[in-house]
Backbone bond lengths (Angstrom), bond angles and torsions (degrees), N, CA, C in turn:
res aa  C-N    CA-C-N  psi(-1)  N-CA   C-N-CA  omega(-1)  CA-C   N-CA-C  phi
1 M - - - 1.459 - - 1.535 109.30 -
2 I 1.295 115.42 130.85 1.462 120.53 178.35 1.525 108.40 -113.53
3 Y 1.337 115.28 126.95 1.466 121.36 177.78 1.528 107.39 -117.89
4 T 1.310 116.63 127.44 1.462 121.46 179.10 1.521 109.31 -128.21
5 Y 1.324 115.14 132.49 1.467 121.58 176.68 1.525 107.12 -125.60
6 Q 1.332 116.11 127.25 1.468 121.52 178.81 1.517 109.12 -129.63
7 T 1.316 115.51 142.91 1.457 119.77 177.30 1.523 109.76 -149.72
8 R 1.306 114.21 155.93 1.459 122.20 174.84 1.522 108.20 -127.31
9 P 1.340 118.32 148.41 1.461 119.94 -178.45 1.524 113.91 -73.83
10 R 1.326 118.40 -20.81 1.460 120.28 -176.32 1.528 109.36 -83.80
11 T 1.321 115.45 90.11 1.456 121.73 177.45 1.530 108.35 -120.46
12 R 1.310 115.67 165.82 1.466 119.32 177.64 1.520 110.85 -60.74
13 K 1.322 116.19 -39.50 1.464 120.46 -179.24 1.530 111.03 -63.40
14 A 1.325 117.49 -44.85 1.467 120.91 -179.51 1.525 111.43 -64.78
15 I 1.314 116.42 -41.92 1.465 119.91 179.20 1.522 110.36 -66.44
16 A 1.335 117.07 -41.73 1.467 120.57 179.21 1.524 111.28 -63.96
17 L 1.334 117.60 -42.09 1.463 120.48 178.75 1.518 112.04 -63.36
18 L 1.326 116.64 -41.75 1.459 119.95 179.37 1.531 110.58 -66.60
19 C 1.315 117.60 -40.90 1.474 120.36 176.79 1.522 111.25 -63.26
20 M 1.337 117.08 -41.44 1.461 120.15 177.96 1.535 111.23 -64.78
21 Y 1.317 116.87 -36.01 1.466 121.15 178.27 1.531 109.85 -62.76
22 Y 1.335 116.29 -48.80 1.464 119.50 -179.69 1.524 111.91 -67.19
23 L 1.318 117.59 -35.53 1.456 120.94 176.44 1.529 110.66 -64.20
24 S 1.328 116.29 -42.86 1.475 118.65 178.81 1.520 111.59 -66.11
25 L 1.333 118.02 -36.67 1.467 120.04 175.76 1.530 111.09 -63.85
26 T 1.327 115.97 -40.70 1.461 120.25 178.69 1.529 111.06 -63.44
27 L 1.326 115.84 -43.78 1.468 119.32 179.15 1.523 111.70 -65.72
28 L 1.315 117.36 -38.91 1.470 120.34 176.29 1.523 110.93 -61.14
29 K 1.318 115.88 -41.95 1.466 120.01 -179.86 1.530 110.78 -65.84
30 L 1.326 117.16 -42.75 1.462 120.54 -177.14 1.526 113.07 -73.60
31 W 1.335 117.17 -43.67 1.467 120.22 -174.07 1.525 113.50 -83.83
32 F 1.334 116.41 -37.76 1.456 119.42 -173.45 1.523 113.72 -112.39
33 A 1.310 118.00 0.77 1.467 123.23 179.10 1.530 111.36 50.90
34 V 1.321 115.19 53.78 1.463 121.40 179.66 1.532 108.36 -63.07
35 A 1.327 116.06 143.36 1.462 122.07 -178.03 1.532 110.94 -60.83
36 D 1.333 114.25 148.13 1.461 119.85 -178.33 1.524 112.58 -62.28
37 G 1.310 117.59 -34.55 1.469 121.01 179.08 1.520 111.82 -63.85
38 I 1.314 116.04 -41.91 1.467 119.93 178.09 1.525 110.26 -66.51
39 M 1.324 116.69 -40.09 1.470 120.24 178.17 1.534 110.63 -64.25
40 A 1.323 117.06 -39.48 1.469 120.46 179.65 1.525 110.65 -63.20
41 V 1.325 116.83 -43.37 1.467 120.17 178.32 1.526 110.42 -63.67
42 A 1.324 116.76 -43.20 1.464 120.75 179.42 1.529 111.22 -62.68
43 L 1.310 117.37 -36.55 1.467 120.34 177.28 1.530 111.40 -71.81
44 L 1.320 117.38 -39.19 1.467 120.55 179.06 1.529 111.65 -64.15
45 V 1.312 116.60 -35.06 1.465 120.69 179.23 1.522 111.19 -62.04
46 S 1.302 117.76 -31.20 1.464 121.02 -176.43 1.529 113.68 -86.99
47 L 1.303 119.03 -8.65 1.466 120.87 -176.75 1.539 114.15 -60.61
48 P 1.338 120.37 -39.71 1.468 118.42 176.58 1.534 113.04 -60.67
49 A 1.326 117.07 -35.66 1.467 119.74 177.76 1.523 111.04 -67.10
50 V 1.313 116.46 -40.35 1.468 120.48 177.57 1.525 109.93 -64.13
51 Y 1.327 117.22 -41.34 1.461 121.88 178.61 1.536 110.91 -62.20
52 D 1.340 116.89 -44.55 1.466 120.30 178.48 1.524 111.57 -62.13
53 L 1.326 116.49 -41.90 1.468 119.34 178.90 1.528 111.32 -65.51
54 A 1.321 116.53 -39.62 1.465 119.68 -179.50 1.533 111.36 -68.93
55 R 1.319 116.93 -39.98 1.459 121.77 -179.32 1.521 112.17 -72.18
56 N 1.326 116.49 -42.73 1.464 123.89 178.29 1.525 112.56 53.04
57 A 1.332 116.82 45.76 1.457 122.02 -178.94 1.534 110.44 -74.08
58 M 1.310 116.17 136.47 1.453 121.12 -179.07 1.523 110.43 -77.90
59 S 1.324 115.73 140.42 1.458 122.75 173.60 1.522 107.71 -113.10
60 I 1.333 115.57 135.06 1.458 120.86 -174.47 1.531 109.53 -131.08
61 F 1.328 116.12 139.45 1.459 123.44 170.21 1.509 106.57 -129.05
62 K 1.335 117.25 129.59 1.461 120.58 -177.83 1.523 108.76 -135.94
63 L 1.318 116.02 133.33 1.458 121.88 176.53 1.519 107.35 -129.31
64 D 1.329 116.08 118.66 1.467 119.62 175.23 1.524 108.14 -118.95
65 G 1.265 118.46 -166.74 1.455 121.45 -176.12 1.521 114.77 -67.12
66 Q 1.330 118.07 -20.61 1.458 120.37 -175.68 1.525 114.37 -117.49
67 N 1.331 118.58 -27.58 1.465 120.98 -170.46 1.526 112.59 -136.82
68 I 1.326 113.48 156.25 1.462 122.69 165.69 1.519 105.59 -111.99
69 T 1.327 116.54 126.94 1.458 121.46 -178.05 1.515 108.82 -130.85
70 W 1.351 115.75 140.58 1.459 118.59 171.95 1.511 110.36 -146.59
71 M 1.332 113.87 158.32 1.452 121.50 178.40 1.527 107.73 -148.32
72 S 1.313 115.40 130.72 1.454 120.62 177.25 1.520 107.98 -151.56
73 G 1.319 115.72 111.01 1.464 118.91 -177.31 1.507 110.59 61.82
74 R 1.333 116.64 -121.55 1.467 121.29 179.44 1.520 112.73 -92.98
75 Q 1.326 117.98 -1.34 1.458 121.95 -179.04 1.517 109.78 -96.79
76 D 1.325 116.05 133.38 1.451 120.23 172.92 1.523 108.46 -151.92
77 A 1.318 115.33 156.05 1.463 120.52 -179.75 1.516 109.28 -156.67
78 K 1.316 114.36 154.80 1.460 121.80 174.45 1.527 105.92 -140.67
79 I 1.334 115.71 120.30 1.463 121.10 -176.36 1.521 108.59 -125.54
80 A 1.310 116.33 130.73 1.462 120.52 176.33 1.530 109.39 -71.57
81 L 1.322 116.67 138.62 1.466 120.59 -177.31 1.527 112.60 -63.11
82 N 1.339 117.50 -28.20 1.463 118.68 179.90 1.534 112.12 -71.43
83 L 1.336 117.98 -12.50 1.473 121.74 175.79 1.520 112.80 -91.77
84 V 1.343 116.86 -7.32 1.461 121.52 -175.73 1.525 109.55 -90.10
85 D 1.342 116.21 124.31 1.458 121.04 173.58 1.520 110.39 -82.05
86 R 1.336 116.18 -50.81 1.461 121.35 178.56 1.521 109.06 -162.50
87 I 1.315 114.98 168.18 1.458 121.16 175.66 1.522 107.28 -120.92
88 R 1.318 115.17 132.63 1.459 121.05 -176.32 1.524 109.00 -111.80
89 F 1.326 115.76 132.58 1.459 122.66 176.30 1.522 108.14 -112.75
90 D 1.313 117.10 123.78 1.462 122.33 177.53 1.521 108.31 -115.12
91 T 1.324 116.35 125.46 1.459 120.84 173.86 1.517 107.25 -86.86
92 R 1.319 116.34 122.61 1.454 120.44 -178.56 1.521 110.16 -90.28
93 L 1.320 115.85 172.76 1.458 120.10 -175.96 1.527 112.88 -64.68
94 D 1.334 117.94 -24.91 1.460 120.06 176.57 1.535 111.87 -86.91
95 L 1.333 116.50 11.15 1.462 126.09 177.83 1.526 114.02 70.45
96 S 1.318 118.15 10.76 1.457 120.07 172.98 1.528 108.55 -83.16
97 I 1.314 115.56 161.40 1.460 121.32 -177.60 1.527 108.93 -107.18
98 K 1.328 115.83 130.22 1.460 122.11 174.95 1.524 106.68 -104.53
99 M 1.322 116.80 124.06 1.458 122.19 -176.08 1.521 108.62 -109.66
100 T 1.333 116.34 126.21 1.463 121.70 -179.21 1.521 108.56 -125.56
101 V 1.334 116.17 129.00 1.459 121.62 175.59 1.526 106.86 -94.13
102 I 1.329 116.17 121.38 1.465 121.00 179.72 1.522 107.28 -105.39
103 L 1.329 114.87 120.42 1.458 121.03 -176.42 1.524 110.89 -83.82
104 T 1.330 115.86 164.51 1.465 120.37 178.10 1.524 111.17 -64.30
105 S 1.331 117.90 -23.88 1.463 121.88 177.59 1.531 111.97 -77.12
106 G 1.332 117.68 -10.02 1.461 121.89 -178.88 1.521 113.55 98.43
107 N 1.311 117.15 -10.66 1.472 120.38 177.47 1.520 110.14 -68.65
108 K 1.331 114.69 146.80 1.455 120.87 178.94 1.521 109.05 -115.21
109 I 1.313 115.88 132.96 1.460 121.85 178.43 1.515 107.44 -123.81
110 R 1.316 115.59 120.90 1.456 120.75 -177.45 1.526 110.34 -89.68
111 V 1.322 115.39 131.15 1.463 121.59 176.14 1.528 107.02 -81.89
112 P 1.339 119.27 132.10 1.458 120.56 178.49 1.536 111.05 -57.55
113 V 1.315 116.13 144.14 1.464 121.16 -177.31 1.527 110.62 -58.54
114 A 1.328 117.48 -37.11 1.466 120.14 -179.30 1.523 112.03 -64.42
115 S 1.336 117.96 -26.53 1.461 121.49 -179.26 1.519 113.44 -94.71
116 T 1.314 118.15 -5.14 1.457 121.21 -177.33 1.530 110.14 -73.63
117 P 1.332 116.57 121.24 1.470 119.37 -179.39 1.529 111.73 -76.80
118 P 1.327 117.49 169.29 1.466 120.27 175.74 1.531 110.34 -58.66
119 I 1.311 115.73 137.69 1.468 121.62 -171.39 1.527 112.96 -61.88
120 E 1.324 117.42 -40.45 1.464 119.77 -177.20 1.527 111.00 -63.44
121 A 1.318 116.90 -42.87 1.467 120.96 -177.76 1.524 111.39 -68.66
122 I 1.318 117.62 -44.16 1.463 119.63 -175.54 1.528 111.37 -71.24
123 E 1.334 117.80 -32.21 1.468 119.40 177.45 1.525 111.09 -63.29
124 K 1.311 118.09 -40.70 1.470 121.50 178.18 1.525 110.98 -63.62
125 V 1.324 116.33 -41.50 1.471 120.29 -179.62 1.524 109.85 -67.62
126 L 1.336 117.43 -41.70 1.471 120.15 179.18 1.531 111.06 -63.24
127 D 1.329 116.74 -37.86 1.463 119.82 176.40 1.525 110.94 -63.56
128 S 1.334 117.13 -38.74 1.472 120.61 -177.21 1.528 112.41 -70.04
129 V 1.340 117.83 -26.42 1.471 120.55 178.50 1.527 111.77 -103.63
130 N 1.334 116.69 11.94 1.468 123.12 175.93 1.524 114.32 58.30
131 V 1.318 116.32 44.98 1.466 121.29 173.99 1.530 106.76 -104.89
132 K 1.340 115.98 125.78 1.462 119.62 179.43 1.523 109.70 -67.47
133 H 1.329 115.25 143.63 1.458 119.87 176.52 1.516 108.15 -145.82
134 E 1.323 114.81 152.25 1.454 121.25 179.29 1.513 109.05 -136.64
135 R 1.312 114.58 150.25 1.451 119.76 -177.17 1.530 109.88 -122.74
136 H 1.332 116.52 131.81 1.452 122.24 179.37 1.517 108.37 -125.29
137 H 1.312 116.34 132.16 1.443 120.65 -177.06 1.521 110.98 -101.46
138 F 1.308 116.19 131.33 1.470 125.02 170.46 1.519 113.91 54.91
139 T 1.331 116.09 51.48 1.454 119.69 173.76 1.514 109.13 -86.23
140 L 1.309 117.28 138.79 1.463 121.28 -178.58 1.532 111.61 -93.45
141 L 1.291 118.03 -29.32 1.459 122.09 -178.35 1.510 109.94 -122.58
142 G 1.347 115.39 155.94 1.457 118.64 172.29 1.469 115.86 112.85
């Protein structure tokens, strides 16, 4: 069984959120005369999101019968399934999922958030290829 998940950052939702952010900054500046220093910091915070939207780099996660492969930006990895002890899913406070591959040697390899597939789909695929997985909700450390 081959499972492939692909995503790009340039979605309607991402563009709408960024536009709403800039609109709210503009309204704050016009209505409340927010200081220029605060506005500059607020604009600088959004630059990585603008860069991601402009670049629109594809993120890929692939699981086949022998390997787990992912690519996101400059990060990529290929791990043989026989080296995988288990996969751990941590739900963070912002409700995003952090996926960590734990090897039989004890090393932990974190899958980039952009390459992490939807939890329901990947759990079914992991069950079908007999890879152990565990889910932890709202962990602050680790």
